[in-house]
N, C-alpha and C positions, 0 to 999 in steps of 0.2 A: 235693033228693040226701036221703036215710035216711043217717043218720049212719053215719061211718065210723070202721071198726073197723080195730085196727092188732095184727099178729102176727108173731112169730120162726119163719120154717120152716125148720129147722135143716138138714132133708135136701135143701132145695135153695138151701141159703145165701144167704138175702136177707131182707128186711123186708118185710112187705106191706100193703099197704092196701086192706081191701075196703070193696063199697057192696054192701048186699042179698046178701051172701054171696059176693061175684064179686069176685078180685083186678081192681082196676083202675090199683095202682101196685107199684111197688119199688125198692128198695136192695141192689143183688146186691153180695156181697161174695166172695172168698176168704180161707178161713183160710191162716195163714201162721206157721211157726216155723221158724226158722233155729237153732233150739237155745239162743239168746236170750230173749228176752222175747215170746210169744204176741201175733201181731197180725191183725186184719182189714186186707183191700186191699178199699178200697169201689171198683166201677169203673163203677157205672151205676146211676144214677136216673133212672127215668121214671114217669109218671101219665098213663092214658089220657086223652087228647085233651078226652073232652069234659067232663073233672074238672077241668082246670086253672082257674087263676086263682083256685082256693079253698085255697090254703095248704096244701094237703095235703100236698105235696114238702116241705115247710119241717118241717110236725108229723112226717113219716115219718122224715127225717133225725135229728128232736130223739130221736123213739125209739129209732130203730138206734145212735146215737152214744151215748145213755144207757145200754142195756144195754149195750153194748159196752164202755165203763168200769165198767159194776159189775161184769161180769166178771174185772175186772184185764185187759182187754185192750187192745194199743195201738190205732190209729186211723192207717191209709194211706191217705190221700184222692188218689186217680187221678181218679174223677171228679169233672169239672168243676162240678157241682152242689154235691156234698159238699166241694172246694176254696173253693166260693164261700161257703156256707152256714159254715165254719167260719172266713173271715176277719170276719164277725159276731160270732161267737160264741165269744168268749176263753175262756170256762171251760171247753172241750177241750183248749185250748192246752197245758197240760203230759201230755196223755194222745198228741198228734199226733205221727210219722213222717212227713217227709220222704219220699218215693217213690225208691229208691236203684235202681240200675241192677239189681243182684238182686231188687227187688222186681217189677220191671218183666219182667225175664225169666221169672220166676214164672208171673207172670201171663200173660202169654201162653204158654206152656208149660201153664199149664192151662186155659184156653179153647181151645184148637186143637183136642182133640180131639172137645171137647163141638161145634164146630161143625161138624165133619165128620160127626158123626154125623146 
C-alpha cells in the first residue's frame, strides 16, 4: 500500500485517511455548541475493509483527537471505536465529555436530514 495521508475535511465534518488520493477511511463528527464549550461529537469511524489490520483507524483517531484538542474543542465519543480508543489513551481524558441526552438528540436531529437526502 502507498503511504496513507490524513486530512481534516471541514466541509464534510470528518477526518479522512487517503491512499493514492482516494478516501479509504473516515472519522465523522458533528460540531456541537450549547453555549458552553464547543465540542465535536464523534459518531462514526470506518476504514475500508481491504485496508483493515494496518493500524489506520488508530492513527486516524489520533489525528482527529489531537486536532480537536489543539483547537480547544471538547471530545464527545459516541462512536464505539473512538470510545474504545479513549479507554487506552488517557492523555485525552481532560478533554472528553460523556455523551448526554442533549448530545444524542442533537446528533439524531443533525443526521436524520442527511439520511433522507
